N, C-alpha and C positions, 0 to 999 in steps of 0.2 A: 624753582628746582632746576638744576643743570641737567640737560638731557644728554644721555650717551646711548649709543646703539644697544648696549647691553641691557638697557631698560626694557627693550622689546622682547617679548617671549616668543621665540621661534619654535616651530613644531619639531618633531623628531627628525624631519628631513631638512631642518634648517631654514624653513620657509614661514612667511607670515602673509596672510591675505591683505591686499590693498584695494580698497574701494576708491575708484577715481570719479570725482564729481566736478561738474562745471561750476566754477566759482561764481559766475554771473547768473546763470539760469537755475542753478540748484539741481539740474538733471544728473542722474547717475549715468556715467558714460560706459564704465566697464569694471570688471573685477579681474585682477591679476595677482601674481605672487612675487614677493621680493625675498631675497636672502640678505645677509649682512652686506655683501659687496654691492649689490644693486641699490640697496637703501643708501649706502655711503655715497655712491656715484650720483644718486638722485639729489642728495643733500649738497654735494659739491657743485653740481652743474645746473641745478634748478630745472632739470629736464627729467621726465620719468624714465627710469630704468627698471626692468623686471628680470625675473629668472624664469626661463621657459622649462616647464616640467617635461615637455615632450622632447625638446632638443638638448636639454641639460646644459644650457648656456645662457649668458646674459643677453638681453636685447634692449635696445633703446627705441622707445615708441616714436615712430615717424621717421626713423633713420633712412628707410628706403622709400616710403610713401610721401614723405614731407608733411604728414599730418601729426605734427609734434604737439607735445603738451608742456606748457610753461608752468612750472610749479609755483603756486602762490601761497599755499599753506599746507602743513602736514600735522595731523593730530593722531592720537592713538586712544583706544577705548579704555574702559575702567580696568580691564584685565590685562591690558598692554599686549594683547595678542591679535589685534586687528588695526590696520592703518586706514585713515581717511585722508586722501590726497586731493586737495582742491586745486584745480588747474584752469588755465586759459587754453582752451582747445583751439589749435590751428587746423582748419579743415575739419573733416569728419573723423569719427573715432573708429567705427567698425570697418573691417576689410570688405564688407558687402556694399559699402558706400552710404550706410545709414549713419545718422548723427550719433546714435548711441548703440552699443551692442545689445541693449535691452529693448529691442523693437518688436519682438514676437509676443503679442498679447494673448494671454490665456482667457482673461475675463475682465470686464469692466462693469461695475455695478451701475444701476440706473442713476443713482445719485451723482456718481462721478461724471457720467455722461452728460447729465443735465447742467452741472456746475463745473465747467472745465477750468482747472487752475492755470492752464496754458492759453486761455482765451485771447489774450493780447497777442501772443505769438501766432495763434491761428488766424486772427483777424489780419495781422500783418501779411501772413502767407497768402490769404485769400485776396487781399488788395493787390499784392504783387502778381498773383496769377491773373487777376482781372486786367491788370495793365498789359501783361504779355499776351493775353488771349481776350481781346475786346469783344464785347457783346453789344449789339445795337440796343440803344435805349438805356444802357447802364449809366447810372449817375456817376459812378467811380470813373468810368471811361470818359465821361463828359468833363470831369475835373482835369484829368490828365491831358485831354485834348485842348482845353482852354489854356492850360499852362500855369506857371507859377503865380502870376498876378491874381488869377481867379482863385487859386487855392489859398493864397494869403488873405484875400478879401473874405473868404468863407471862415477862415480861422478868426479873423477880427470880429465877424458877426457872431460866431459861436461863443467867443470870449465874452462879448457883451451880454449874450443870453445867459451865460453862466452867472454873471454878476447879478442879473435880474432874478434868476432862479434862487440865488443865495439870499436875496433880500426878502423873498416871499416866504410865508409860513410853510412848514413842512419841508420834506426833503425829496419827494418824488420828482418834482420839476427839476431840482438841482441835479439829481442823478441822471435824468434824461439828457439835460443839456451838457453835462460833463461827458457823457458817452458820445454825444455828437462832436464835442471838441476833441476827444481822443481819436475818434475815427478820422477827422480831418487832419489832425496832427500826424497820424500814421501815413496818410496820403502824401503829406508834405515830406515826411522822412523818406519815403520810397522815391518820390520825385527828385530828391536831392542825394539819394544813395546812402542814407543813414540807416544803419541796422539796429535792431533791438539790442543785440549784444553790445554794440558801441554805446548805446544809451545806458544800459545797465553798468557797463564798465565805468562810465563817468560818475554815475551815482555811487557805485562802490568805492571809488577813489575818494569821493567827498565824505562818505561815512567813515572810511578808514582814517582820513585826515582828522575828523572830529574826535574819533576815539583815541587818537594819538596825543591829543591836547590834554 
C-alpha cells in the first residue's frame, strides 16, 4: 500500500500524537504531537519535527540542544491516529538531562523489580561506576588495574568454562558460566570504550540485512 499523509487521521486541531522510541533499546523516549507539515518535514529530513501546542509553531528536536533524533522507522496504529517513530537518539531526550522523558516512576511491582529487563544496561552502568569510583578489594577494579591482557585472559578462561558447561548435563552450570562471560565481556567493552547502544546497533544492522534478503 502506498502511504500518503492523508492516510493519517489528525484530530480536530490537526494534530496526531507521536510516540518516540529508541530503536536500539526499545525504551519509550517521549510523546509529542505532529501536524501535517511537521510530519512531512520529518519524512523529508529523517529528523523529528513536532508541533508545539503551547507555542503554536513547528520545532525540530535537538535544534538548540544538539540532542537530535535520527528517524529510522515510522509506523501508525490500526486506527491511523497515532504514530510510532523509532529513532537513534543522539544525547539525552529530556530537557532535564534524563535519557527519557518518562523517568518519574509511580510504581514498580515486586516482580518487575526482581526481574529487571534492563539488567544488562544496569550491569554496564554499575561496572562503569565502579571503574570511575574504585573500591578497595573490588574484583572489577582489580581487572581494570591489571589492564587489557588480564581482561582478555579472563574472557578466554570464561569461554572455555562455557564450553565445558554446555557439554555437561542440565543447564544451570551453563547459565552460570554464560553470566560470568557476559560480565567479563562488559568489562572489556568499558575498557575499550564500547557502549551497549553501539553493540545493539551492530546487531540491529545484521537483523535488518537478513530481513532484506
